[in-house]
mmCIF file of the N, C-alpha and C atoms, coordinates in Angstrom:
data_MODEL
# 
_entry.id   MODEL 
# 
loop_
_atom_site.group_PDB 
_atom_site.id 
_atom_site.type_symbol 
_atom_site.label_atom_id 
_atom_site.label_alt_id 
_atom_site.label_comp_id 
_atom_site.label_asym_id 
_atom_site.label_entity_id 
_atom_site.label_seq_id 
_atom_site.pdbx_PDB_ins_code 
_atom_site.Cartn_x 
_atom_site.Cartn_y 
_atom_site.Cartn_z 
_atom_site.occupancy 
_atom_site.B_iso_or_equiv 
_atom_site.pdbx_formal_charge 
_atom_site.auth_seq_id 
_atom_site.auth_comp_id 
_atom_site.auth_asym_id 
_atom_site.auth_atom_id 
_atom_site.pdbx_PDB_model_num 
ATOM 1   N N  . GLU A 1 1  ? 100.599 88.236  95.940  1.00 0.00 ? 1  GLU A N  1 
ATOM 2   C CA . GLU A 1 1  ? 100.422 87.941  94.260  1.00 0.00 ? 1  GLU A CA 1 
ATOM 3   C C  . GLU A 1 1  ? 100.753 89.236  93.571  1.00 0.00 ? 1  GLU A C  1 
ATOM 4   N N  . ALA A 1 2  ? 100.261 88.978  92.443  1.00 0.00 ? 2  ALA A N  1 
ATOM 5   C CA . ALA A 1 2  ? 100.542 90.588  91.413  1.00 0.00 ? 2  ALA A CA 1 
ATOM 6   C C  . ALA A 1 2  ? 99.772  91.062  91.200  1.00 0.00 ? 2  ALA A C  1 
ATOM 7   N N  . PRO A 1 3  ? 99.740  91.442  90.923  1.00 0.00 ? 3  PRO A N  1 
ATOM 8   C CA . PRO A 1 3  ? 98.511  93.203  90.626  1.00 0.00 ? 3  PRO A CA 1 
ATOM 9   C C  . PRO A 1 3  ? 98.072  92.575  89.220  1.00 0.00 ? 3  PRO A C  1 
ATOM 10  N N  . ILE A 1 4  ? 97.161  92.788  88.675  1.00 0.00 ? 4  ILE A N  1 
ATOM 11  C CA . ILE A 1 4  ? 97.265  92.917  86.615  1.00 0.00 ? 4  ILE A CA 1 
ATOM 12  C C  . ILE A 1 4  ? 96.558  94.102  86.663  1.00 0.00 ? 4  ILE A C  1 
ATOM 13  N N  . ALA A 1 5  ? 97.576  94.613  85.471  1.00 0.00 ? 5  ALA A N  1 
ATOM 14  C CA . ALA A 1 5  ? 97.211  96.054  85.317  1.00 0.00 ? 5  ALA A CA 1 
ATOM 15  C C  . ALA A 1 5  ? 97.784  96.567  83.435  1.00 0.00 ? 5  ALA A C  1 
ATOM 16  N N  . PRO A 1 6  ? 96.825  96.950  82.742  1.00 0.00 ? 6  PRO A N  1 
ATOM 17  C CA . PRO A 1 6  ? 97.300  97.450  81.046  1.00 0.00 ? 6  PRO A CA 1 
ATOM 18  C C  . PRO A 1 6  ? 98.969  98.086  81.505  1.00 0.00 ? 6  PRO A C  1 
ATOM 19  N N  . ALA A 1 7  ? 99.915  97.865  80.364  1.00 0.00 ? 7  ALA A N  1 
ATOM 20  C CA . ALA A 1 7  ? 100.438 99.142  80.017  1.00 0.00 ? 7  ALA A CA 1 
ATOM 21  C C  . ALA A 1 7  ? 101.036 99.289  78.648  1.00 0.00 ? 7  ALA A C  1 
ATOM 22  N N  . VAL A 1 8  ? 101.648 100.411 78.857  1.00 0.00 ? 8  VAL A N  1 
ATOM 23  C CA . VAL A 1 8  ? 101.964 101.312 77.581  1.00 0.00 ? 8  VAL A CA 1 
ATOM 24  C C  . VAL A 1 8  ? 103.273 101.548 77.429  1.00 0.00 ? 8  VAL A C  1 
ATOM 25  N N  . LYS A 1 9  ? 103.323 101.504 76.206  1.00 0.00 ? 9  LYS A N  1 
ATOM 26  C CA . LYS A 1 9  ? 105.005 102.072 75.965  1.00 0.00 ? 9  LYS A CA 1 
ATOM 27  C C  . LYS A 1 9  ? 105.412 103.710 76.838  1.00 0.00 ? 9  LYS A C  1 
ATOM 28  N N  . LYS A 1 10 ? 106.417 103.499 76.809  1.00 0.00 ? 10 LYS A N  1 
ATOM 29  C CA . LYS A 1 10 ? 106.990 104.727 77.733  1.00 0.00 ? 10 LYS A CA 1 
ATOM 30  C C  . LYS A 1 10 ? 106.444 106.292 76.601  1.00 0.00 ? 10 LYS A C  1 
ATOM 31  N N  . GLY A 1 11 ? 106.642 106.904 76.993  1.00 0.00 ? 11 GLY A N  1 
ATOM 32  C CA . GLY A 1 11 ? 106.354 107.629 75.735  1.00 0.00 ? 11 GLY A CA 1 
ATOM 33  C C  . GLY A 1 11 ? 105.164 108.099 75.922  1.00 0.00 ? 11 GLY A C  1 
ATOM 34  N N  . ASN A 1 12 ? 104.515 107.228 74.815  1.00 0.00 ? 12 ASN A N  1 
ATOM 35  C CA . ASN A 1 12 ? 103.144 107.538 74.275  1.00 0.00 ? 12 ASN A CA 1 
ATOM 36  C C  . ASN A 1 12 ? 101.759 107.314 75.033  1.00 0.00 ? 12 ASN A C  1 
ATOM 37  N N  . ILE A 1 13 ? 102.098 108.335 75.029  1.00 0.00 ? 13 ILE A N  1 
ATOM 38  C CA . ILE A 1 13 ? 100.885 109.995 76.520  1.00 0.00 ? 13 ILE A CA 1 
ATOM 39  C C  . ILE A 1 13 ? 99.823  109.743 76.028  1.00 0.00 ? 13 ILE A C  1 
ATOM 40  N N  . GLU A 1 14 ? 99.504  110.382 74.848  1.00 0.00 ? 14 GLU A N  1 
ATOM 41  C CA . GLU A 1 14 ? 97.629  109.973 74.356  1.00 0.00 ? 14 GLU A CA 1 
ATOM 42  C C  . GLU A 1 14 ? 97.295  108.700 75.116  1.00 0.00 ? 14 GLU A C  1 
ATOM 43  N N  . LEU A 1 15 ? 97.744  107.852 74.535  1.00 0.00 ? 15 LEU A N  1 
ATOM 44  C CA . LEU A 1 15 ? 97.647  106.662 75.044  1.00 0.00 ? 15 LEU A CA 1 
ATOM 45  C C  . LEU A 1 15 ? 97.058  106.863 76.650  1.00 0.00 ? 15 LEU A C  1 
ATOM 46  N N  . ARG A 1 16 ? 98.908  106.218 77.401  1.00 0.00 ? 16 ARG A N  1 
ATOM 47  C CA . ARG A 1 16 ? 98.633  106.668 78.585  1.00 0.00 ? 16 ARG A CA 1 
ATOM 48  C C  . ARG A 1 16 ? 97.055  106.896 79.068  1.00 0.00 ? 16 ARG A C  1 
ATOM 49  N N  . ASP A 1 17 ? 96.980  108.744 78.954  1.00 0.00 ? 17 ASP A N  1 
ATOM 50  C CA . ASP A 1 17 ? 95.988  109.195 79.266  1.00 0.00 ? 17 ASP A CA 1 
ATOM 51  C C  . ASP A 1 17 ? 94.417  108.972 78.848  1.00 0.00 ? 17 ASP A C  1 
ATOM 52  N N  . TRP A 1 18 ? 94.573  108.577 77.731  1.00 0.00 ? 18 TRP A N  1 
ATOM 53  C CA . TRP A 1 18 ? 92.799  107.867 77.846  1.00 0.00 ? 18 TRP A CA 1 
ATOM 54  C C  . TRP A 1 18 ? 92.892  106.760 78.406  1.00 0.00 ? 18 TRP A C  1 
ATOM 55  N N  . VAL A 1 19 ? 93.598  105.733 78.417  1.00 0.00 ? 19 VAL A N  1 
ATOM 56  C CA . VAL A 1 19 ? 93.483  104.718 79.167  1.00 0.00 ? 19 VAL A CA 1 
ATOM 57  C C  . VAL A 1 19 ? 93.217  105.319 80.950  1.00 0.00 ? 19 VAL A C  1 
ATOM 58  N N  . ASN A 1 20 ? 93.945  106.115 81.528  1.00 0.00 ? 20 ASN A N  1 
ATOM 59  C CA . ASN A 1 20 ? 92.892  106.813 82.553  1.00 0.00 ? 20 ASN A CA 1 
ATOM 60  C C  . ASN A 1 20 ? 92.296  106.956 82.880  1.00 0.00 ? 20 ASN A C  1 
ATOM 61  N N  . THR A 1 21 ? 91.246  107.926 81.837  1.00 0.00 ? 21 THR A N  1 
ATOM 62  C CA . THR A 1 21 ? 90.522  108.487 81.253  1.00 0.00 ? 21 THR A CA 1 
ATOM 63  C C  . THR A 1 21 ? 89.416  106.819 80.970  1.00 0.00 ? 21 THR A C  1 
ATOM 64  N N  . GLU A 1 22 ? 88.976  106.496 80.721  1.00 0.00 ? 22 GLU A N  1 
ATOM 65  C CA . GLU A 1 22 ? 88.397  104.888 81.010  1.00 0.00 ? 22 GLU A CA 1 
ATOM 66  C C  . GLU A 1 22 ? 89.108  103.881 82.307  1.00 0.00 ? 22 GLU A C  1 
ATOM 67  N N  . LEU A 1 23 ? 89.549  104.538 83.433  1.00 0.00 ? 23 LEU A N  1 
ATOM 68  C CA . LEU A 1 23 ? 89.876  103.580 84.399  1.00 0.00 ? 23 LEU A CA 1 
ATOM 69  C C  . LEU A 1 23 ? 88.775  104.299 85.101  1.00 0.00 ? 23 LEU A C  1 
ATOM 70  N N  . THR A 1 24 ? 89.179  105.822 85.446  1.00 0.00 ? 24 THR A N  1 
ATOM 71  C CA . THR A 1 24 ? 87.909  106.479 86.236  1.00 0.00 ? 24 THR A CA 1 
ATOM 72  C C  . THR A 1 24 ? 87.173  106.159 85.624  1.00 0.00 ? 24 THR A C  1 
ATOM 73  N N  . LYS A 1 25 ? 86.369  106.317 84.291  1.00 0.00 ? 25 LYS A N  1 
ATOM 74  C CA . LYS A 1 25 ? 84.741  106.343 84.329  1.00 0.00 ? 25 LYS A CA 1 
ATOM 75  C C  . LYS A 1 25 ? 84.379  104.482 85.320  1.00 0.00 ? 25 LYS A C  1 
ATOM 76  N N  . LEU A 1 26 ? 85.417  103.698 84.498  1.00 0.00 ? 26 LEU A N  1 
ATOM 77  C CA . LEU A 1 26 ? 84.808  102.409 85.349  1.00 0.00 ? 26 LEU A CA 1 
ATOM 78  C C  . LEU A 1 26 ? 85.211  102.177 86.699  1.00 0.00 ? 26 LEU A C  1 
ATOM 79  N N  . GLY A 1 27 ? 85.988  103.430 87.316  1.00 0.00 ? 27 GLY A N  1 
ATOM 80  C CA . GLY A 1 27 ? 86.073  103.039 88.857  1.00 0.00 ? 27 GLY A CA 1 
ATOM 81  C C  . GLY A 1 27 ? 84.367  104.151 89.323  1.00 0.00 ? 27 GLY A C  1 
ATOM 82  N N  . GLU A 1 28 ? 84.326  105.445 88.439  1.00 0.00 ? 28 GLU A N  1 
ATOM 83  C CA . GLU A 1 28 ? 82.713  105.334 88.720  1.00 0.00 ? 28 GLU A CA 1 
ATOM 84  C C  . GLU A 1 28 ? 81.522  105.027 88.459  1.00 0.00 ? 28 GLU A C  1 
ATOM 85  N N  . GLU A 1 29 ? 81.978  103.761 87.944  1.00 0.00 ? 29 GLU A N  1 
ATOM 86  C CA . GLU A 1 29 ? 80.573  103.538 87.422  1.00 0.00 ? 29 GLU A CA 1 
ATOM 87  C C  . GLU A 1 29 ? 80.849  102.040 88.474  1.00 0.00 ? 29 GLU A C  1 
ATOM 88  N N  . LYS A 1 30 ? 81.902  101.463 89.459  1.00 0.00 ? 30 LYS A N  1 
ATOM 89  C CA . LYS A 1 30 ? 81.975  100.078 90.022  1.00 0.00 ? 30 LYS A CA 1 
ATOM 90  C C  . LYS A 1 30 ? 81.978  99.147  88.759  1.00 0.00 ? 30 LYS A C  1 
ATOM 91  N N  . TYR A 1 31 ? 82.656  99.403  88.018  1.00 0.00 ? 31 TYR A N  1 
ATOM 92  C CA . TYR A 1 31 ? 82.539  98.555  86.447  1.00 0.00 ? 31 TYR A CA 1 
ATOM 93  C C  . TYR A 1 31 ? 83.112  97.571  87.395  1.00 0.00 ? 31 TYR A C  1 
ATOM 94  N N  . LEU A 1 32 ? 84.533  97.133  88.016  1.00 0.00 ? 32 LEU A N  1 
ATOM 95  C CA . LEU A 1 32 ? 85.465  95.656  88.107  1.00 0.00 ? 32 LEU A CA 1 
ATOM 96  C C  . LEU A 1 32 ? 84.561  95.292  89.352  1.00 0.00 ? 32 LEU A C  1 
ATOM 97  N N  . LEU A 1 33 ? 84.042  96.594  90.234  1.00 0.00 ? 33 LEU A N  1 
ATOM 98  C CA . LEU A 1 33 ? 83.298  94.731  91.293  1.00 0.00 ? 33 LEU A CA 1 
ATOM 99  C C  . LEU A 1 33 ? 82.129  94.683  90.689  1.00 0.00 ? 33 LEU A C  1 
ATOM 100 N N  . LYS A 1 34 ? 81.282  95.080  90.522  1.00 0.00 ? 34 LYS A N  1 
ATOM 101 C CA . LYS A 1 34 ? 80.310  94.066  89.356  1.00 0.00 ? 34 LYS A CA 1 
ATOM 102 C C  . LYS A 1 34 ? 80.449  92.601  88.737  1.00 0.00 ? 34 LYS A C  1 
ATOM 103 N N  . LEU A 1 35 ? 82.493  93.160  88.246  1.00 0.00 ? 35 LEU A N  1 
ATOM 104 C CA . LEU A 1 35 ? 83.125  91.803  87.069  1.00 0.00 ? 35 LEU A CA 1 
ATOM 105 C C  . LEU A 1 35 ? 82.421  90.807  88.392  1.00 0.00 ? 35 LEU A C  1 
ATOM 106 N N  . TYR A 1 36 ? 83.464  91.627  89.796  1.00 0.00 ? 36 TYR A N  1 
ATOM 107 C CA . TYR A 1 36 ? 84.327  90.679  91.064  1.00 0.00 ? 36 TYR A CA 1 
ATOM 108 C C  . TYR A 1 36 ? 83.202  90.105  91.848  1.00 0.00 ? 36 TYR A C  1 
ATOM 109 N N  . ASP A 1 37 ? 81.157  90.754  91.552  1.00 0.00 ? 37 ASP A N  1 
ATOM 110 C CA . ASP A 1 37 ? 80.247  90.201  91.954  1.00 0.00 ? 37 ASP A CA 1 
ATOM 111 C C  . ASP A 1 37 ? 79.770  88.898  91.414  1.00 0.00 ? 37 ASP A C  1 
ATOM 112 N N  . GLN A 1 38 ? 79.766  89.298  90.275  1.00 0.00 ? 38 GLN A N  1 
ATOM 113 C CA . GLN A 1 38 ? 79.698  88.206  89.300  1.00 0.00 ? 38 GLN A CA 1 
ATOM 114 C C  . GLN A 1 38 ? 80.635  86.796  89.230  1.00 0.00 ? 38 GLN A C  1 
ATOM 115 N N  . TYR A 1 39 ? 81.980  87.071  88.719  1.00 0.00 ? 39 TYR A N  1 
ATOM 116 C CA . TYR A 1 39 ? 83.147  86.160  88.415  1.00 0.00 ? 39 TYR A CA 1 
ATOM 117 C C  . TYR A 1 39 ? 83.442  85.338  89.498  1.00 0.00 ? 39 TYR A C  1 
ATOM 118 N N  . VAL A 1 40 ? 83.613  86.672  91.092  1.00 0.00 ? 40 VAL A N  1 
ATOM 119 C CA . VAL A 1 40 ? 85.103  86.240  91.415  1.00 0.00 ? 40 VAL A CA 1 
ATOM 120 C C  . VAL A 1 40 ? 84.744  85.190  92.745  1.00 0.00 ? 40 VAL A C  1 
ATOM 121 N N  . ARG A 1 41 ? 83.901  86.426  93.456  1.00 0.00 ? 41 ARG A N  1 
ATOM 122 C CA . ARG A 1 41 ? 83.331  86.723  94.118  1.00 0.00 ? 41 ARG A CA 1 
ATOM 123 C C  . ARG A 1 41 ? 82.486  84.352  94.793  1.00 0.00 ? 41 ARG A C  1 
ATOM 124 N N  . PRO A 1 42 ? 82.024  83.909  94.373  1.00 0.00 ? 42 PRO A N  1 
ATOM 125 C CA . PRO A 1 42 ? 81.659  83.065  94.877  1.00 0.00 ? 42 PRO A CA 1 
ATOM 126 C C  . PRO A 1 42 ? 82.522  81.451  94.612  1.00 0.00 ? 42 PRO A C  1 
ATOM 127 N N  . GLU A 1 43 ? 83.570  82.152  93.686  1.00 0.00 ? 43 GLU A N  1 
ATOM 128 C CA . GLU A 1 43 ? 84.667  81.389  94.427  1.00 0.00 ? 43 GLU A CA 1 
ATOM 129 C C  . GLU A 1 43 ? 86.089  81.588  95.614  1.00 0.00 ? 43 GLU A C  1 
ATOM 130 N N  . LEU A 1 44 ? 85.365  82.740  96.528  1.00 0.00 ? 44 LEU A N  1 
ATOM 131 C CA . LEU A 1 44 ? 86.819  83.595  97.351  1.00 0.00 ? 44 LEU A CA 1 
ATOM 132 C C  . LEU A 1 44 ? 86.491  83.161  99.078  1.00 0.00 ? 44 LEU A C  1 
ATOM 133 N N  . ALA A 1 45 ? 86.071  82.927  99.730  1.00 0.00 ? 45 ALA A N  1 
ATOM 134 C CA . ALA A 1 45 ? 86.182  82.827  100.989 1.00 0.00 ? 45 ALA A CA 1 
ATOM 135 C C  . ALA A 1 45 ? 84.761  84.682  100.888 1.00 0.00 ? 45 ALA A C  1 
ATOM 136 N N  . GLU A 1 46 ? 84.074  84.473  102.159 1.00 0.00 ? 46 GLU A N  1 
ATOM 137 C CA . GLU A 1 46 ? 82.061  84.775  102.105 1.00 0.00 ? 46 GLU A CA 1 
ATOM 138 C C  . GLU A 1 46 ? 83.608  86.142  103.049 1.00 0.00 ? 46 GLU A C  1 
ATOM 139 N N  . SER A 1 47 ? 84.074  85.153  103.910 1.00 0.00 ? 47 SER A N  1 
ATOM 140 C CA . SER A 1 47 ? 84.816  87.092  104.098 1.00 0.00 ? 47 SER A CA 1 
ATOM 141 C C  . SER A 1 47 ? 85.714  87.984  103.431 1.00 0.00 ? 47 SER A C  1 
ATOM 142 N N  . THR A 1 48 ? 85.620  87.699  102.253 1.00 0.00 ? 48 THR A N  1 
ATOM 143 C CA . THR A 1 48 ? 87.297  88.084  101.815 1.00 0.00 ? 48 THR A CA 1 
ATOM 144 C C  . THR A 1 48 ? 86.934  89.480  101.158 1.00 0.00 ? 48 THR A C  1 
ATOM 145 N N  . ASP A 1 49 ? 87.570  90.704  101.354 1.00 0.00 ? 49 ASP A N  1 
ATOM 146 C CA . ASP A 1 49 ? 86.815  91.969  101.292 1.00 0.00 ? 49 ASP A CA 1 
ATOM 147 C C  . ASP A 1 49 ? 87.288  92.195  99.487  1.00 0.00 ? 49 ASP A C  1 
ATOM 148 N N  . PRO A 1 50 ? 86.190  92.361  98.885  1.00 0.00 ? 50 PRO A N  1 
ATOM 149 C CA . PRO A 1 50 ? 86.314  93.110  97.220  1.00 0.00 ? 50 PRO A CA 1 
ATOM 150 C C  . PRO A 1 50 ? 87.999  93.846  97.666  1.00 0.00 ? 50 PRO A C  1 
ATOM 151 N N  . ASN A 1 51 ? 88.297  95.324  98.521  1.00 0.00 ? 51 ASN A N  1 
ATOM 152 C CA . ASN A 1 51 ? 88.702  96.105  98.201  1.00 0.00 ? 51 ASN A CA 1 
ATOM 153 C C  . ASN A 1 51 ? 90.438  95.688  98.825  1.00 0.00 ? 51 ASN A C  1 
ATOM 154 N N  . ALA A 1 52 ? 89.749  94.777  98.883  1.00 0.00 ? 52 ALA A N  1 
ATOM 155 C CA . ALA A 1 52 ? 91.603  94.065  99.267  1.00 0.00 ? 52 ALA A CA 1 
ATOM 156 C C  . ALA A 1 52 ? 92.282  93.209  97.608  1.00 0.00 ? 52 ALA A C  1 
ATOM 157 N N  . VAL A 1 53 ? 90.711  92.929  97.041  1.00 0.00 ? 53 VAL A N  1 
ATOM 158 C CA . VAL A 1 53 ? 91.013  91.846  95.524  1.00 0.00 ? 53 VAL A CA 1 
ATOM 159 C C  . VAL A 1 53 ? 91.367  93.522  94.366  1.00 0.00 ? 53 VAL A C  1 
ATOM 160 N N  . ILE A 1 54 ? 90.641  93.999  94.740  1.00 0.00 ? 54 ILE A N  1 
ATOM 161 C CA . ILE A 1 54 ? 90.171  95.089  92.893  1.00 0.00 ? 54 ILE A CA 1 
ATOM 162 C C  . ILE A 1 54 ? 90.183  96.347  93.795  1.00 0.00 ? 54 ILE A C  1 
ATOM 163 N N  . VAL A 1 55 ? 90.642  97.131  92.530  1.00 0.00 ? 55 VAL A N  1 
ATOM 164 C CA . VAL A 1 55 ? 91.044  98.715  92.963  1.00 0.00 ? 55 VAL A CA 1 
ATOM 165 C C  . VAL A 1 55 ? 90.118  99.403  91.829  1.00 0.00 ? 55 VAL A C  1 
ATOM 166 N N  . GLU A 1 56 ? 89.306  99.979  91.874  1.00 0.00 ? 56 GLU A N  1 
ATOM 167 C CA . GLU A 1 56 ? 88.611  101.555 90.845  1.00 0.00 ? 56 GLU A CA 1 
ATOM 168 C C  . GLU A 1 56 ? 88.929  102.606 90.848  1.00 0.00 ? 56 GLU A C  1 
ATOM 169 N N  . GLY A 1 57 ? 88.951  102.620 89.496  1.00 0.00 ? 57 GLY A N  1 
ATOM 170 C CA . GLY A 1 57 ? 89.737  103.862 89.356  1.00 0.00 ? 57 GLY A CA 1 
ATOM 171 C C  . GLY A 1 57 ? 90.666  104.721 89.141  1.00 0.00 ? 57 GLY A C  1 
ATOM 172 N N  . GLY A 1 58 ? 91.934  103.790 88.556  1.00 0.00 ? 58 GLY A N  1 
ATOM 173 C CA . GLY A 1 58 ? 92.866  104.081 89.598  1.00 0.00 ? 58 GLY A CA 1 
ATOM 174 C C  . GLY A 1 58 ? 93.591  104.361 88.475  1.00 0.00 ? 58 GLY A C  1 
ATOM 175 N N  . ASN A 1 59 ? 95.150  105.610 88.682  1.00 0.00 ? 59 ASN A N  1 
ATOM 176 C CA . ASN A 1 59 ? 95.290  106.829 87.382  1.00 0.00 ? 59 ASN A CA 1 
ATOM 177 C C  . ASN A 1 59 ? 97.185  105.521 87.352  1.00 0.00 ? 59 ASN A C  1 
ATOM 178 N N  . TRP A 1 60 ? 97.201  105.313 86.121  1.00 0.00 ? 60 TRP A N  1 
ATOM 179 C CA . TRP A 1 60 ? 98.935  105.371 85.336  1.00 0.00 ? 60 TRP A CA 1 
ATOM 180 C C  . TRP A 1 60 ? 100.115 106.835 85.844  1.00 0.00 ? 60 TRP A C  1 
ATOM 181 N N  . LYS A 1 61 ? 100.832 106.625 86.637  1.00 0.00 ? 61 LYS A N  1 
ATOM 182 C CA . LYS A 1 61 ? 101.431 108.043 86.062  1.00 0.00 ? 61 LYS A CA 1 
ATOM 183 C C  . LYS A 1 61 ? 102.692 107.608 85.396  1.00 0.00 ? 61 LYS A C  1 
ATOM 184 N N  . PRO A 1 62 ? 103.222 109.433 84.433  1.00 0.00 ? 62 PRO A N  1 
ATOM 185 C CA . PRO A 1 62 ? 103.982 109.862 83.895  1.00 0.00 ? 62 PRO A CA 1 
ATOM 186 C C  . PRO A 1 62 ? 105.771 108.817 84.060  1.00 0.00 ? 62 PRO A C  1 
# 
């Protein structure tokens, strides 16, 4: 499976930094885990580890 991630045009540091900040905030709030629990968990096997499916608060490298 390929990961799903937002894209920023190379050199657009202002946007990249903003996205990284927002991803960090969402990770701290466990936002993606909440979405996972609400929409994805019911569709997967009970033994599926959410940490194998989502990554909270990742950062893009320049």
